[in-house]
C-alpha positions in Angstrom: -2.0 -15.9 6.9 -0.9 -17.0 10.4 -1.4 -13.5 11.7 -0.9 -14.2 15.4 2.6 -15.1 16.8 1.2 -18.1 18.6 -0.3 -19.5 15.4 2.9 -18.9 13.6 5.0 -20.6 16.3 2.7 -23.6 16.1 3.1 -23.9 12.4 6.9 -23.7 12.7 6.8 -26.6 15.2 4.6 -28.7 12.8 7.0 -28.1 9.9 6.7 -27.3 6.2 3.6 -28.1 4.2 1.5 -26.7 1.3 1.1 -23.4 3.2 4.5 -22.6 4.7 8.1 -22.7 3.5 11.3 -22.3 5.7 14.5 -20.7 4.4 17.6 -20.4 6.6 18.7 -17.4 4.6 17.4 -15.6 1.5 17.8 -18.0 -1.5 19.1 -17.0 -4.9 16.7 -14.7 -6.8 15.5 -17.2 -9.4 14.8 -19.8 -6.6 13.0 -17.2 -4.6 10.9 -16.1 -7.6 9.9 -19.8 -8.2 8.8 -20.2 -4.5 6.7 -17.0 -4.6 5.1 -17.7 -8.0 4.4 -21.3 -6.9 2.4 -20.1 -3.9 0.6 -17.5 -5.9 -0.4 -20.1 -8.5 -1.7 -22.5 -5.8 -3.6 -21.4 -2.7 -1.1 -18.9 -1.4 1.2 -19.3 1.6 4.0 -18.0 3.8 7.8 -18.0 3.3 9.8 -17.5 6.5 13.3 -16.3 6.1 15.5 -17.1 9.1 14.1 -20.6 9.9 16.0 -23.8 9.1 14.4 -26.7 7.3 14.0 -28.6 10.6 12.1 -25.7 12.1 15.0 -24.2 14.1 14.8 -20.4 14.4 18.2 -19.1 13.4 17.3 -15.5 12.6 18.8 -12.8 10.4 21.0 -9.9 11.3 19.4 -6.5 11.0 21.5 -5.6 8.0 20.5 -8.9 6.3 16.9 -8.4 7.3 16.6 -5.0 5.6 18.5 -6.2 2.5 16.4 -9.3 2.2 13.1 -7.3 2.3 14.4 -5.1 -0.5 15.5 -8.0 -2.6 12.1 -9.8 -2.2 10.3 -6.7 -3.6 12.7 -6.5 -6.5 12.3 -10.2 -7.3 8.5 -9.9 -7.4 8.8 -6.9 -9.7 11.6 -8.1 -12.0 11.6 -11.9 -12.1 7.9 -12.9 -12.1 5.3 -12.2 -14.9 2.9 -10.7 -14.1 4.1 -9.0 -11.0 3.1 -10.7 -7.7 1.9 -8.5 -4.8 3.3 -9.8 -1.5 3.2 -8.5 2.1 6.4 -8.6 4.1 6.7 -8.3 7.9 9.7 -8.2 10.2 9.2 -10.4 13.3 11.1 -11.3 16.4 10.8 -14.8 17.8 12.9 -16.2 20.6 15.0 -13.1 20.4 15.9 -13.6 16.7 14.8 -11.5 13.7 12.8 -13.1 10.9 11.3 -12.0 7.6 7.7 -13.2 6.9 6.5 -13.1 3.3 2.8 -13.5 2.8 1.8 -14.6 -0.7 -1.9 -14.6 -1.6 -3.6 -16.8 -4.1 -3.5 -14.9 -7.3 -6.2 -14.2 -9.9 -3.5 -14.6 -12.5 -1.2 -17.4 -13.6 2.4 -16.4 -13.0 5.6 -17.4 -14.8 8.9 -17.4 -12.9 12.4 -18.5 -14.1 11.5 -22.1 -13.6 8.4 -21.8 -15.7 4.8 -22.2 -14.5 5.0 -23.8 -11.1 2.6 -24.6 -8.2 3.0 -25.6 -4.6 2.2 -29.2 -3.9 2.7 -30.3 -0.3 6.1 -29.0 0.9 7.6 -28.8 -2.6 7.0 -27.1 -5.9 6.1 -28.8 -9.2 5.8 -27.7 -12.8 2.2 -27.5 -13.9 1.3 -30.3 -16.3 0.2 -29.1 -19.7 -3.4 -30.1 -19.2 -3.5 -28.3 -15.8 -1.8 -25.3 -17.3 -4.3 -24.9 -20.1 -7.2 -25.3 -17.6 -5.8 -22.7 -15.2 -5.0 -20.3 -17.9 -8.6 -20.4 -19.2 -10.1 -20.2 -15.7 -8.0 -17.3 -14.5 -8.3 -15.4 -17.7 -12.0 -15.3 -17.1 -11.7 -14.3 -13.4 -8.7 -12.0 -13.8 -10.2 -9.1 -15.9 -7.9 -6.2 -16.3 -7.3 -4.6 -12.9 -8.8 -1.1 -12.6 -5.5 0.8 -12.3 -4.1 -1.0 -15.4 -7.1 0.0 -17.7 -6.6 2.5 -20.4 -7.7 6.2 -20.0 -9.9 7.4 -22.8 -8.5 10.3 -24.9 -5.0 9.9 -23.5 -1.9 9.2 -25.6 1.8 8.4 -25.2 2.5 12.1 -24.8 0.0 12.5 -21.9 2.6 11.1 -19.6 5.1 13.8 -18.4 8.7 12.7 -18.9 9.9 14.4 -15.7 7.4 12.4 -13.7 7.8 8.9 -15.3 11.5 9.3 -15.4 11.5 9.0 -11.6 10.8 5.3 -12.0 13.8 4.5 -14.3 17.5 4.7 -14.0 19.3 7.9 -15.0 21.1 6.1 -17.8 17.9 5.0 -19.6 18.2 5.8 -23.2 15.5 7.8 -25.0 14.6 5.0 -27.4 14.1 2.6 -24.4 11.4 4.6 -22.7 8.4 3.4 -24.7 9.2 -0.2 -24.2 9.8 0.3 -20.5 6.6 2.3 -20.1 4.7 -0.6 -21.7 6.5 -3.2 -19.6 5.8 -1.3 -16.4 2.2 -0.7 -17.5 2.3 3.1 -17.5 1.1 2.6 -21.1 -1.2 0.0 -22.5 -2.1 -0.9 -26.1 -5.6 -0.3 -27.3 -5.7 -1.7 -30.8 -3.1 0.2 -32.7 -3.0 3.1 -30.2 -1.1 3.6 -27.0 -3.0 4.9 -24.1 -2.0 5.9 -20.6 -3.1 3.4 -17.9 -5.0 4.8 -14.9 -2.0 4.3 -12.7 0.3 5.8 -15.2 -1.8 8.9 -15.6 -2.3 9.3 -11.8 1.4 9.2 -11.2 2.8 10.8 -14.3 0.5 13.8 -15.1 0.4 17.2 -13.3 -3.4 17.3 -13.6 -4.9 13.8 -13.7 -8.4 15.2 -13.0 -8.4 16.6 -16.5 -8.8 13.0 -17.7 -10.2 11.2 -14.6 -12.8 13.5 -13.2 -12.6 14.2 -9.4 -9.2 12.4 -9.0 -8.0 14.9 -6.5 -8.2 15.6 -2.7 -10.5 18.3 -1.3 -9.5 19.6 2.1 -11.6 21.9 4.3 -10.9 23.2 7.9 -13.8 24.3 10.0 -13.6 26.2 13.3 -16.6 24.4 14.8 -17.7 20.8 15.1 -20.1 20.8 12.1 -19.9 21.5 8.3 -20.9 25.1 8.1 -19.6 27.6 5.5 -19.8 30.4 8.1 -17.1 28.6 10.1 -14.9 27.6 7.2 -11.3 28.8 7.8 -9.4 27.2 5.0 -10.2 25.2 1.9 -8.0 23.8 -0.8 -8.1 21.3 -3.6 -4.9 19.3 -4.1 -4.2 18.1 -7.7 -1.1 16.8 -9.4 0.4 13.3 -9.3 -0.8 11.2 -6.4 2.4 11.4 -4.3 2.1 15.3 -4.5 -1.6 15.1 -3.5 -0.6 13.1 -0.4 2.1 15.5 0.6 0.0 18.6 0.1 -2.9 17.1 2.1 -0.4 16.1 4.8 1.0 19.6 5.1 -2.6 21.0 5.2 -3.3 18.9 8.3 0.1 19.7 9.8 -0.6 23.5 9.4 -3.9 23.2 11.3 -2.8 20.5 13.8 -2.9 22.5 17.0 -0.3 21.8 19.7 -1.0 22.6 23.3 1.5 22.8 26.1 1.8 23.2 29.9 4.7 23.9 32.2 4.9 21.9 35.4 8.2 20.1 35.7 9.6 20.9 32.3 7.4 21.5 29.3 4.9 19.0 28.0 3.4 19.3 24.5 0.5 17.5 22.8 -0.7 17.7 19.3 -4.3 17.0 18.3 -3.3 14.3 15.8 -0.5 11.9 15.2 1.0 13.0 11.9 2.2 9.5 11.3 -1.4 8.2 11.5 -2.6 11.0 9.2 0.0 10.1 6.6 -1.1 6.4 6.7 -4.7 7.4 6.4 -4.0 9.6 3.3 -1.9 6.9 1.6 -4.6 4.3 2.2 -7.3 6.6 0.9 -5.4 7.3 -2.3 -4.2 3.8 -3.0 -7.6 2.0 -2.3 -10.1 4.5 -3.8 -12.1 3.5 -6.8 -11.1 5.8 -9.6 -14.0 4.6 -11.8 -16.4 6.4 -9.4 -16.1 9.9 -10.8 -19.0 11.4 -9.0 -17.0 11.9 -5.9 -13.5 12.7 -4.7 -11.3 12.1 -1.6 -12.5 14.5 1.1 -10.5 15.6 4.1 -12.5 17.6 6.7 -11.0 19.0 9.9 -13.2 20.1 12.7 -12.5 21.4 16.2 -12.9 17.9 17.7 -12.1 15.4 14.8 -10.7 14.7 11.4 -12.8 13.0 8.7 -11.3 11.3 5.7 -13.6 9.7 3.0 -12.5 7.7 0.0 -14.9 6.6 -2.8 -15.2 2.8 -3.2 -16.3 -0.1 -1.1 -13.7 -2.4 0.5 -12.2 -4.8 -1.9 -13.1 -8.5 -2.1 -14.3 -10.0 1.3 -12.5 -7.5 3.5 -14.7 -6.0 6.2 -14.3 -2.9 8.4 -13.9 -5.2 11.4 -11.0 -7.0 9.7 -9.1 -3.9 8.4 -6.4 -4.2 11.0 -5.7 -7.8 10.1 -6.7 -8.2 6.5 -5.2 -6.8 3.3 -6.8 -6.4 -0.1 -5.5 -3.9 -2.6 -7.8 -2.6 -5.4 -5.0 -0.8 -7.2 -1.9 -3.1 -7.0 0.1 -1.2 -9.7 -0.5 2.1 -7.8 0.7 0.5 -4.6 3.8 -0.7 -6.3 4.6 2.7 -7.8 4.1 4.5 -4.5 6.4 1.9 -2.8 9.2 3.1 -5.2 9.0 6.8 -4.4 10.9 8.3 -1.4 9.3 10.8 0.9 11.0 14.2 1.3 13.3 14.4 4.3 11.3 16.7 6.6 8.1 14.6 6.1 10.0 11.3 6.4 11.3 12.2 9.8 7.7 12.9 11.0 6.2 9.7 9.6 9.2 7.4 10.3 9.3 5.9 6.8 11.4 6.3 3.6 8.8 5.4 1.0 5.2 6.5 0.5 4.1 2.9 0.9 6.2 0.2 2.5 3.8 -2.7 2.0 4.0 -4.3 5.4 0.3 -4.1 6.2 0.9 -2.0 9.3 -0.9 1.2 8.2 -4.3 0.6 9.9 -2.7 -0.5 13.1 -0.6 2.7 13.2 -3.7 4.8 12.6 -5.7 3.1 15.4 -3.0 2.8 18.0 -1.2 6.1 17.7 -4.5 8.1 17.5 -6.0 6.3 20.4 -2.8 6.9 22.5 -3.2 10.7 21.9 -6.9 11.2 22.2 -8.1 8.2 24.3 -10.6 7.4 21.5 -10.1 4.7 18.9 -10.6 6.0 15.4 -13.7 4.7 13.6 -13.9 3.2 10.1 -17.3 3.0 8.5 -18.5 1.9 5.1 -21.6 3.8 4.0 -22.9 2.8 0.5 -19.8 2.8 -1.7 -17.6 5.1 0.4 -15.2 4.3 3.2 -15.0 6.8 6.0 -12.3 7.2 8.7 -12.8 9.5 11.7 -9.8 10.3 13.9 -10.6 12.2 17.2 -8.6 15.2 18.3 -6.7 15.0 21.5 -7.8 17.4 24.2 -5.8 20.5 25.0 -3.3 20.3 27.9 -4.3 23.8 28.9 -7.2 24.5 31.3 -10.3 25.7 29.5 -10.2 29.2 31.2 -6.7 29.7 29.8 -7.8 29.3 26.2 
């Protein structure tokens, strides 16, 4: 909402209403949880941290900006039921730093410390009992169990590997607490009297999720030429394991085959075929947004002499279109997105992709893919949706060396 800076500035000048809230600084956790849940229970909206009630832009220091963003994510996870997915963005207006929090209208009814609240005009109000009953009934029909929270057939509590799920809990978590926490975090779900792994729990906490969810892995192939031909196949690997490991393995596969050219004129100039930061974003998006109910196909990564192709099963979610990918955001697997936003990237990869976590939930990924790839190759990557599969093509940058030197 209010994606352009000019539109946002205009809204600030007009003042608070049912779609936007100003906060001079980050409010207390309970108050912030109430504001976010109230927007989610209504029609969605934006919270701007660093703007006074009168519309004056006061800004936040960099340290406060980083801490505020972290706190917002924690509040959505720990103080609102069920969890609310938000998108945060750091902005600079009039030379001052702001934090923009986008809250979408939710399919669910959310409870915060203040109860069941909704945004009305520029304030929040408790939902009257009659409205609460109607909304609960309406949203329970619309809000069927999200795909990544559904149970996995034939799985049990013991399907989840302790060394993998323990990454999401504190070191001092007691043994008897794990089952309750796994249920609360939705790694496990109840199916009658049985406990089953959820789709997200299995994908993040099992070393071979494809044993339960067929084709839930990444297949990578590197061809010497420009077409798919087994005679020109140089390298092929299937990457299984928890999703974060699949992303890392596929990333390293591309890095290994990402050719770097150089020339010496005044000093040395180097150019790689692909931006590894863009590749990382593409892989994370493919894994987070794929439809894991479509077991006939897998995520495929094909490298050719002139391009990289990445395909992910599943059509775009909701009303999102290929043309709006840079500006719109719709997550099919919100629980998966949350879990990947909690896992840190190993240091050597983190330096290459300029991020600490696998998913930082700012909605910048597609922009990075398009802009950094186009800057290298001179060609804007192409997104296509064909049938029920989303395809991304990134073009390789040309070599810096003259052809006769190759």
